[in-house]
C-alpha positions, 0 to 999 in steps of 0.5 A, a space after each residue: 405454610 408449605 415450607 412449615 408443613 414440610 419441616 414438621 413432616 420431615 421431623 415427624 418422619 425422623 421421630 417415627 422412624 427412630 421410635 420404630 427402630 427402638 421397639 424393633 418394628 419394621 418401618 412402613 415406607 411412606 409416612 402417614 399411611 400404609 399406602 396413600 394419604 386418606 385425603 386422596 381420591 377414594 377410588 379403588 386401589 391400584 391392583 398392584 397394592 391389592 395383590 401385595 395385600 393378598 400376599 400379606 394376608 396369606 401369611 397372617 395367622 388366623 386366631 380367634 379373639 383372646 379374652 379382653 380381660 385386662 385391657 385398658 386404653 392407658 396400656 397404649 397411651 396417656 394422651 396424644 404424644 408430642 413429636 417435634 413440638 406438636 401433638 399427633 392429633 393435630 398432625 393427623 388433622 393437618 395431614 388429612 384436612 384441606 384449607 387448614 387454618 392454624 392457631 396463631 403462634 403455634 408454629 402451624 401446629 394447632 388446627 383451628 379449622 379446615 375441611 375434611 373429605 371423609 374417606 369412610 363416608 365420602 361426606 365433606 365436613 367443616 372442622 371448627 375447634 371448640 368445646 362442642 365442635 371438635 368431636 365432629 372430626 375424630 382420629 380413628 385407629 384403622 386396626 382398633 386398639 382393643 382388637 389388637 389387644 385380643 389379637 396379639 398386642 396383649 403380649 407386647 411391651 409398653 413401648 410397642 403398644 404406645 408406638 402402635 397407638 400413635 403410628 400415623 400409618 394406623 391413624 386417619 381423620 374421620 367423622 366422629 359419628 362413624 368412628 363411634 359406630 365402628 368401635 373396636 370392629 375389624 372388617 368382618 363386622 364393619 366396613 366403611 359405608 363408602 364402598 369406593 374406599 373399601 379396597 384402600 381401607 382393607 389394604 391399609 388394615 392388612 398392611 398394619 396387621 402384617 407389619 405389627 405381626 398381629 393375627 386376624 380372627 376368622 371373620 376378619 380374615 374372610 372379609 378382608 379376603 373377599 374385599 381384596 378379591 374385588 380390588 
């Protein structure tokens, strides 16, 4: 299974990098996260990462939210894209869950079950694919799609919006309930309940914001600055 995972990870890297180059977006240096995998220990981020995020934050423009008029989710996507034969939702589940069991004959793509150590809450969840159980674990956009539309993405072309929506650096598997609670909030109105993860969350949020040249509203900027001061 380890070899298979390395093969699809390598394929995803190539596909993601190619798409980023096509739409002219600066490439994130590590696949899967703007920094470290969310499945890693939720301890406070290294100070060097926080220092870099603080520098990025000073360069991000501060603007009030634009009107949400015209926003539709299909401006960003029509379902999870397939990369090298496997859809992005299953790739993120495979990345973020442990003890993963795959559906037979899917080339280690379709995740049937696994364990999620949810970085947002600190809870441990058992994922089991099914009509009534799959939603227990959902994929969150660290920088929400609707918020991005109000902070700059309204001016993007379709290709860049689709890349943003499917960029592994902006995606993380979390508990479905907490994903619904977060909604389209930025750090000014929502932060992970797991306080030990807030540094990592804000660092990744700011990295994505900077790389996609989005803006922050004043409340999100103040909250990010406050969290980063304590990292």
